[in-house]
N, C-alpha and C positions, 0 to 999 in steps of 0.2 A: 319555951321556944328556943331552939338552937340559934336560929337567925330570924331577925325581924327588921324589916326596912319600913320606915314610916315617912310617907309624903316625900320620897326622894326625887329631887330635880337634878338634871344634868343639862348644862348649856354649852354650846360651842359658839361663842360670840352671841349673835342674835338668835341663833337656832336653839330651840328648846327640844333636846333629843329625848329626854325622859321627863314626864310630866306628873309630878305628885304620885309616884308609884309606891304603893304599900304592898308588901308580901311577907309571908312568914313560912318557916320550915321547921318542923319538929325533928327531934333526934330520930334517926333511922328511916326517915322518909325519902322518897324520890319525888321531887317536884319539877314539873316541866314548865318552861316559859316558851310560848309559841307566838308566832306572828310572821308577817311578810318581811322581806328585806327592807331595812329602814324603819322598822317598828320601834327600835331602841333597845333590842334585847342585849346585844353585845355591850352597848354603853352602860346598861344596867349592871352587868357582871363586872365591868371594869370599875364602876363606881363602888360596888360592894367590896372589891379588893383594895380600893384606894388609888387606883390608877387614874381615875378622873375625880376632880374636885367636885364636891357637892355644891350646887347652887341653892339647895334647901333640903330639909329633911334630916333624919337620923338613921343610923345603922347600929343595931345591937347584935352582938355575936357572943354566944356562950355566957350570957349574963352581963357583958361589959359593953358600954357605949364606945364603939370603935370608930365613930364618925370622923375623928381627927387623927386617927392613928396612921402612920406611914404603912406602905405595903409590907415592908419587912416585918413589922410587928404583927400585922394581921396573919401573915404566913406562919410566923412562930406560934401564934395562937391556934392555928389549925385550919385557917380559911385558905384554900388552895384552888388555883385556876388551871385547867387544861385549855390553853387558848385555841381559838380558831386558827387553822392552818398548822397546828402542831408545834411550830417554833422550836424544833429540836436543833442542836448545833451539829451540822453535817460534817464539820472538820474534826469532831471528836468521836471517839469510839462509843459503842452502845454502853459499855460499862461506865465510861466517863460522863455520859449524859445522865445516867442514873445517879451517879455521885453528885451531880450538880443539884439534883432535887433535895439532897440532904445537906446543902451548904451551911445551913444555920444550926445543924445538929452537932453535938459533941460526944454523943454516945456511939463511938466508932464501931464497937463490936456489934451493937444492935443494928447499926446501919448495914454492915456487911451481911448480917443474917437476913435483914429485910430485902437486900438485893438478891440473895439466893432464893427467897420466897417468891420474889418477882419473876425470876427466871423459871421457877416451877409453874407459875401462873401463865407465863408467856414463853413456851418452849422455843419458838422461833428466835426470840431474843437471846436465849441461852446459847443457841448454836452460833450466834453472830456476836457474842459479847466483845470480842477483840477487833471486830470490823468497824470501819468508819460508818457512822450513821447515814452517810450519803448513799450507801449501796442498798439500804432498806427499801422495800416496797412501801406504797402508801399506807397499807394496812399495818405493816410492821412499824412504821413511823408513828402511827396513832397509838399502837400498843406501847411504844417507847415513851410517848408523851404522857400516857396514863401511868405507866410505871414510874416515871420521873416524879409525877405528882404524888404517888404513893410514898415515895421516899421522903417527902416533906412531912409525913405523919399527919395527914389531914383528919380533922373532925368533920369537915364538910368539903366535898370535892365539887367544884363548879366546872361543867364541861360546856364549851362553846362550839357547837356544830361538829360533834365528833364523827359524824358519818359523811362529812363533806368530801366529795371527790372519790368515794370508795365504791367498789362494785357491790351489787346486792349480796353476794356471798360474804364479803368482808364487813358489810353493814350488819349482817346477822351476827357475825363473830364479835364485833365491837359491842353490840347491844347485849349479847349473852354475857360478856365480861362485865358490863355495867350492872346488869341484874345480879350477877354473882357477887360482885363487890358489896352490893347492898344486902342481899339475902344471907350470904355466908359470913360476911365480916361486919354487918351492921353499919356500913358506911353511909352517911347521909349524902345525898346527891341533889344538886340543882342543875338541871339539864336544859340548855338552850339548843333547839334542834328544828331544822326545816322539815325533816321527815316526821310529820305530825302523827301518822298512824303508828310508827314504831315507838315514838316517844310516849304516846298515850297508852300503849300496851304495857309499858313497864312502870309508868308513873302512878303514884298514889293520888296526887292532885295536880292541877294545871292552872296557869294564868295565861290569858290571851291578851297580847299587846297590839294596839293599833295606834300608829303615830305617837308613840311614846306614852300612851295611857293604857291602864288596865281596863279592858272592855268586858271581860268575863273571868270568873274564877270558880273553881269547884272541883269535885271529885273527877278524876280522869275519865271514869266510865260515863260520866254525864256530858262530857264536852263534845264528842264526835258528831252528834246529831244537832248540836246547837248552831243556829244560824250565825251567831256572833263569830264563830270560827271561819265560816265562809266569808263573812263581811271583811274580816281582818286580812284575808288572803286575796280576795277578788275585788275588793272595793264594795261599798254598800249597795250601789245600784245593781252591779252584776250579781252580788250575793243574793239579792232579793229575787232576781230573775231566775237564778239557777238552783235555788235551795231545794226545790221539789225534784229536780232532775239529778242532783249530785249532792247527797247528804254528807259526803265526806271528802275532804281535800287531803291529798297525800303530800 
């Protein structure tokens, strides 16, 4: 396994946001984490990266127990997050934002080559490389956030709600790039996404979280018709009433 989380707990004071969650991801997989707002998905990603302290459990990445490693060490090891809301630096240029992703690297010639490959992958960014990131559209900002993560030389890229706030056309473009990164480059991806249908279209496997707990896991193709997914998004009573009328929640 490239990534394995065992019985991970995250607490905010008396609130238990992630409850004994276990998940695994093999090299080359796309794994989706699904669930309603407040299910603990983002807290789980932040815990995997070390941004939240574990209240319990362990995290193994690329054969090493990283449970107590700082964020910087996990990033250097190849565990990289594209955060919700993109979090680019709007007062820096596109090129400077990309360079930020490589801040821990010392192979400067390779970094420059990787930036040029990123511009080939995202032509809109190439045309704006010297512009401030503030002038980019929402879709371009998401491409920049993904490009910045690529400059960190990830072994596993975690994406938190990459389609958030984007038009349907741009959502299609973002998911096409995610699929391409996996299929063409073999990049492993852990995807948190509210657009369940699109996430399940590209994922190999999926986990469904409800109130911080894993309620269902399995092959992505088996999840859409599963009532557990409805329960996680609608609440158990509503899910039971609507399962026959609506077998899929977008």
